[in-house]
C-alpha positions as CSV (number, residue, x, y, z in Angstrom):
1,X,220.6,12.1,213.3
2,X,217.2,13.7,212.7
3,X,215.5,13.3,209.3
4,X,212.5,14.7,207.5
5,X,212.0,11.6,205.5
6,X,213.4,8.1,205.2
7,X,213.0,4.6,206.6
8,X,213.1,4.2,210.3
9,X,216.2,2.5,211.7
10,X,215.1,1.6,215.2
11,X,214.8,3.7,218.4
12,X,217.3,6.5,218.6
13,X,218.2,5.4,222.1
14,X,219.1,1.9,221.0
15,X,220.3,2.2,217.5
16,X,224.0,1.8,216.8
17,X,225.4,4.9,215.0
18,X,227.2,3.6,211.9
19,X,230.7,4.5,210.7
20,X,230.8,6.6,207.4
21,X,233.1,6.7,204.4
22,X,232.3,9.5,201.9
23,X,233.6,9.3,198.4
24,X,233.5,12.5,196.3
25,X,235.2,13.7,193.2
26,X,236.7,17.1,194.3
27,X,237.9,18.9,197.4
28,X,234.8,20.8,198.6
29,X,232.2,18.3,197.4
30,X,232.4,16.6,200.9
31,X,231.4,19.9,202.5
32,X,228.7,21.0,200.1
33,X,226.9,17.7,199.8
34,X,227.4,16.0,203.2
35,X,229.2,18.4,205.5
36,X,226.3,18.5,208.0
37,X,226.0,14.7,208.2
38,X,229.8,14.3,208.6
39,X,230.0,16.9,211.4
40,X,226.9,15.5,213.2
41,X,228.2,11.9,213.2
42,X,231.7,13.0,214.3
43,X,230.3,14.9,217.2
44,X,228.4,11.8,218.3
45,X,231.7,9.8,218.3
46,X,231.2,8.0,215.0
47,X,234.2,7.0,212.9
48,X,234.3,8.8,209.6
49,X,236.6,9.3,206.6
50,X,236.6,11.0,203.2
51,X,238.1,9.8,199.9
52,X,238.6,12.4,197.2
53,X,239.1,11.1,193.7
54,X,240.9,14.0,192.1
55,X,243.8,16.3,193.0
56,X,247.1,15.1,194.3
57,X,248.6,15.4,197.8
58,X,251.1,18.0,196.5
59,X,248.4,20.2,194.9
60,X,247.3,23.5,196.2
61,X,243.9,22.2,197.2
62,X,245.1,19.4,199.4
63,X,245.9,21.7,202.4
64,X,242.5,23.3,202.0
65,X,240.9,19.8,202.0
66,X,242.8,18.9,205.2
67,X,241.6,22.0,206.9
68,X,238.0,21.4,205.9
69,X,238.1,17.8,207.2
70,X,239.6,19.1,210.5
71,X,236.6,21.3,210.9
72,X,234.1,18.5,210.0
73,X,236.0,15.8,212.0
74,X,236.5,12.8,209.7
75,X,240.3,12.5,209.8
76,X,243.0,13.2,207.2
77,X,242.4,13.3,203.5
78,X,242.5,10.1,201.5
79,X,243.3,11.0,197.9
80,X,243.1,8.8,194.8
81,X,245.3,11.3,193.0
82,X,243.7,11.4,189.6
83,X,243.6,14.5,187.5
84,X,240.6,16.7,187.2
85,X,238.7,16.6,183.9
86,X,238.8,20.4,183.6
87,X,242.0,21.4,185.5
88,X,245.3,19.8,184.6
89,X,247.1,21.3,187.6
90,X,245.2,18.9,189.9
91,X,247.6,16.1,189.4
92,X,250.2,16.9,186.7
93,X,251.4,13.8,184.8
94,X,248.6,11.7,186.1
95,X,245.6,10.6,183.9
96,X,242.3,12.4,184.3
97,X,239.8,10.5,186.4
98,X,237.6,10.1,183.4
99,X,240.4,8.5,181.4
100,X,242.1,6.4,184.0
101,X,241.8,2.6,183.7
102,X,238.5,1.8,185.5
103,X,239.7,-1.4,187.3
104,X,242.8,0.3,188.6
105,X,240.9,3.2,190.1
106,X,238.2,0.9,191.5
107,X,241.0,-1.2,193.1
108,X,242.4,1.9,194.8
109,X,239.0,2.7,196.3
110,X,238.5,-0.9,197.3
111,X,241.8,-0.6,199.3
112,X,240.4,2.4,201.2
113,X,237.1,0.7,201.9
114,X,238.8,-2.5,203.2
115,X,241.3,-0.4,205.3
116,X,238.6,1.8,206.9
117,X,235.9,-0.9,207.1
118,X,232.9,1.5,207.1
119,X,229.3,0.5,207.8
120,X,228.0,3.0,205.2
121,X,229.5,4.5,202.1
122,X,228.0,7.5,200.3
123,X,228.9,9.7,197.4
124,X,227.6,11.3,194.2
125,X,224.4,10.4,192.4
126,X,224.1,9.1,188.8
127,X,223.4,12.6,187.5
128,X,226.6,14.0,188.8
129,X,225.2,16.5,191.3
130,X,223.2,19.3,189.9
131,X,225.5,20.4,187.1
132,X,226.5,16.9,185.9
133,X,230.3,17.3,186.0
134,X,232.0,14.3,184.4
135,X,234.2,13.7,187.4
136,X,231.1,13.4,189.6
137,X,229.5,10.9,187.3
138,X,232.7,8.9,187.0
139,X,233.1,8.9,190.8
140,X,229.6,7.6,191.2
141,X,230.3,4.7,188.8
142,X,233.6,3.9,190.6
143,X,231.9,3.9,194.0
144,X,229.2,1.5,192.9
145,X,231.7,-1.0,191.6
146,X,234.1,-0.6,194.6
147,X,231.4,-1.1,197.2
148,X,230.5,-4.4,195.7
149,X,234.0,-5.5,195.0
150,X,235.2,-4.7,198.5
151,X,233.2,-7.6,199.9
152,X,234.5,-10.2,197.4
153,X,237.8,-11.8,198.3
154,X,238.6,-12.8,194.7
155,X,238.4,-9.2,193.5
156,X,241.5,-7.0,194.1
157,X,243.1,-9.5,196.5
158,X,246.1,-7.2,197.1
159,X,243.8,-4.5,198.5
160,X,243.4,-6.2,201.9
161,X,240.9,-8.6,203.5
162,X,237.4,-8.3,202.2
163,X,234.9,-6.0,203.8
164,X,231.3,-5.5,202.8
165,X,229.6,-2.1,203.8
166,X,226.1,-2.5,204.9
167,X,224.7,0.3,202.8
168,X,225.5,2.7,199.9
169,X,223.9,6.1,199.6
170,X,224.0,8.8,196.9
171,X,223.9,12.5,197.9
172,X,221.4,14.1,195.6
173,X,219.1,17.1,194.9
174,X,215.4,16.6,194.7
175,X,213.2,18.8,192.5
176,X,211.5,20.3,195.6
177,X,214.7,20.8,197.4
178,X,216.6,22.9,194.8
179,X,215.1,26.1,196.1
180,X,217.3,29.1,195.8
181,X,220.0,27.2,193.9
182,X,218.1,27.0,190.7
183,X,217.8,30.8,190.0
184,X,221.3,31.3,191.3
185,X,222.8,28.8,188.8
186,X,220.5,29.6,186.0
187,X,221.4,33.3,186.4
188,X,225.0,32.3,185.6
189,X,223.9,30.3,182.5
190,X,224.2,26.9,184.2
191,X,221.5,24.2,184.2
192,X,220.7,22.3,187.3
193,X,220.0,18.5,187.3
194,X,217.6,17.3,190.0
195,X,215.9,14.0,190.7
196,X,212.2,13.4,191.3
197,X,211.3,13.7,194.9
198,X,210.3,10.0,195.0
199,X,213.9,9.1,194.3
200,X,215.0,10.5,197.7
201,X,214.9,8.1,200.6
202,X,216.5,10.3,203.3
203,X,216.5,14.0,203.9
204,X,218.6,15.2,206.9
205,X,218.0,18.5,208.7
206,X,221.5,19.7,209.5
207,X,220.5,23.2,210.6
208,X,222.3,22.7,214.0
209,X,225.5,22.0,212.0
210,X,225.1,24.7,209.4
211,X,227.8,26.9,211.0
212,X,230.3,24.0,211.1
213,X,229.4,23.1,207.5
214,X,229.9,26.7,206.4
215,X,233.3,27.0,208.2
216,X,234.4,23.8,206.4
217,X,233.3,25.3,203.0
218,X,235.2,28.5,203.8
219,X,238.4,26.4,204.3
220,X,238.3,25.8,200.5
221,X,239.6,29.4,200.0
222,X,240.5,29.1,196.3
223,X,236.9,28.0,195.4
224,X,235.3,30.7,197.6
225,X,237.3,33.3,195.8
226,X,235.8,32.3,192.4
227,X,232.5,33.9,191.9
228,X,231.1,31.4,189.5
229,X,231.7,28.4,191.6
230,X,229.2,27.3,194.3
231,X,231.4,28.2,197.3
232,X,231.9,31.6,195.9
233,X,228.2,32.0,195.1
234,X,227.3,31.0,198.6
235,X,229.8,33.4,200.1
236,X,228.1,36.4,198.4
237,X,224.6,35.6,199.7
238,X,222.9,36.9,202.8
239,X,223.5,34.6,205.7
240,X,219.8,33.6,205.9
241,X,219.6,32.6,202.2
242,X,222.9,30.7,202.5
243,X,221.6,28.8,205.5
244,X,218.4,27.9,203.7
245,X,220.5,26.3,200.9
246,X,222.9,24.3,203.1
247,X,220.6,23.3,206.0
248,X,219.2,20.1,204.4
249,X,221.1,17.2,202.9
250,X,219.3,14.7,200.7
251,X,220.3,11.1,200.0
252,X,219.1,8.0,198.1
253,X,219.8,4.5,199.5
254,X,221.1,2.4,196.6
255,X,221.3,-0.9,198.4
256,X,218.1,-2.9,198.9
257,X,216.9,-2.4,202.5
258,X,218.5,-3.4,205.8
259,X,220.2,-6.8,205.8
260,X,221.0,-9.2,208.5
261,X,223.7,-7.7,210.7
262,X,223.1,-4.2,209.3
263,X,224.5,-2.0,212.1
264,X,222.3,0.9,211.2
265,X,221.5,3.4,208.5
266,X,222.4,6.9,207.6
267,X,219.1,7.8,209.3
268,X,220.1,6.8,212.8
C-alpha cells in the first residue's frame, strides 16, 4: 500500500501484508472512510472483514451493505444489530447503540475480533468523523475497549479464545485534507470536525482504487438518493471533484508503535 505519510514498515518486497478488520457505525461508513484501503488489500490477497454497529440483518440497508462489501472484497457483513441514534427503523425493538449496555456491546465486538483474528483493527476517530455523529463516537469508544479486551482471557471468556490485534487505527480527517468537503457541508449548514495534521500518522493514496470505492458507495442506493447525506452529495458532483475527495484516506495509529511479532502495519 502506497502512502504519503506514516512510519515505514519494512521493504514492500518483504513486508507481510496484514489482515484487516474494520469497525464502523453505519452501512456506508466502510466505503466512505476506508473503501480504498479495503479494496487494495483484498486485491493483494489479504483477509478482510467489516463489522457494522447499527442496523439489523433484516433492515433495508443490510442488502446494500452486502453489495458494497462484495465490491470491496472483505466478505459478508457482520452486524452488531443495534439501533441507529437517529433512525428507529434500523433495528426495531433493539436499543440504540448509544443506549445499549456498554459491556454487552463490547463483548459482541470482542467475539468478532476473536473469531476473525485480525492483525489490524481500524474504525472511527474520537471526534466521530467530520460531523460528530453520536453513533460514530460510541463506536470509537467500543472499539478501543474491545481491542484491548480481546487479548485478555479473563474478559468475555464466552467470546472465544483470546486474540490480540497488533495495531489499532482511527480513520480521520486532517485540517489540510478536508478540501472540498468543507464548503460542501458548510453550504448545507453542517459543521465539519477535523484533527490537526500532526494527529495523522498515515495517509494512503487510493487513487488507483477510486472507481472501486465509488462503485461500493453507489451500492448504498438509499443514501445516494438523499441529497443532504454525503453519498448523495458526492453523486451530484463532477467526477473530477468527487475523485479529489475520495482519493486519499487518512488514519491515526492509536497503539504505541510496532511490537515484537507485529506482522506489519496499515502502511505496508
